[in-house]
C-alpha positions in Angstrom: 85.4 61.2 90.9 87.9 62.8 89.0 86.1 66.1 87.6 87.4 69.0 85.4 87.4 72.6 86.8 83.9 73.0 88.3 82.0 76.1 89.0 81.6 76.1 92.5 82.0 78.8 95.2 85.5 77.4 96.4 87.1 79.4 93.4 86.1 82.6 95.3 88.3 81.2 98.6 91.3 79.3 96.5 93.0 82.9 95.4 92.0 81.6 91.8 89.3 83.4 90.1 87.4 81.4 87.7 87.1 84.2 85.2 91.1 83.8 85.1 90.8 80.3 83.8 90.1 79.0 79.9 85.8 78.8 80.1 86.3 75.7 77.9 88.0 74.2 80.8 85.0 75.0 83.7 82.2 72.2 83.9 79.2 73.2 85.4 78.1 72.0 88.9 75.0 70.6 87.3 76.8 68.4 84.8 79.5 67.3 87.1 76.7 66.1 89.4 74.7 64.4 86.5 78.1 62.8 85.1 78.8 61.4 88.6 75.4 59.8 89.1 75.3 58.4 85.3 78.7 56.7 86.4 77.5 55.3 89.7 74.6 54.0 87.4 76.9 52.7 85.0 79.1 50.7 88.5 82.3 53.0 87.4 85.0 52.7 90.1 86.2 56.0 89.0 84.3 58.6 86.9 85.9 61.0 84.9 83.1 63.6 83.8 85.2 65.2 81.0 87.3 62.5 79.7 85.4 61.2 76.5 88.1 58.0 75.7 87.4 55.4 78.5 90.3 53.6 77.4 92.6 56.3 78.7 91.4 55.4 82.3 91.5 51.8 81.3 95.5 52.4 80.0 96.3 54.5 82.9 94.9 51.9 85.6 97.0 49.1 83.8 100.1 51.3 83.9 99.1 52.0 87.7 98.7 48.4 88.6 102.2 47.0 86.7 104.3 49.9 88.1 103.3 49.1 91.9 103.9 45.1 91.0 107.3 46.1 89.7 108.0 48.1 92.9 107.6 45.0 95.1 111.2 43.6 94.7 112.7 44.7 97.9 115.7 45.8 96.1 117.1 48.8 94.3 116.7 48.6 90.4 120.0 47.5 88.5 120.2 50.9 87.0 121.3 52.5 90.3 124.2 50.1 90.8 123.4 49.4 94.2 123.0 46.4 96.5 124.6 44.0 94.6 
């Protein structure tokens, strides 16, 4: 799960006051837990409670897989001009 800023006690010890953050970006712990449980029920691999568009995660994950595959060549990319 990748939650938004969540209103929990961790902020008391983090050095950042929760009240200093934009209230519109803060999720209640209850909403976070409810979303996490709903994500589990939906069998989501990754739950992003505050992200409305699930296509954003799909695009990110697809890019991540492509980037990893592209990194498995064993030689420097041609733009670095080394290892010729």
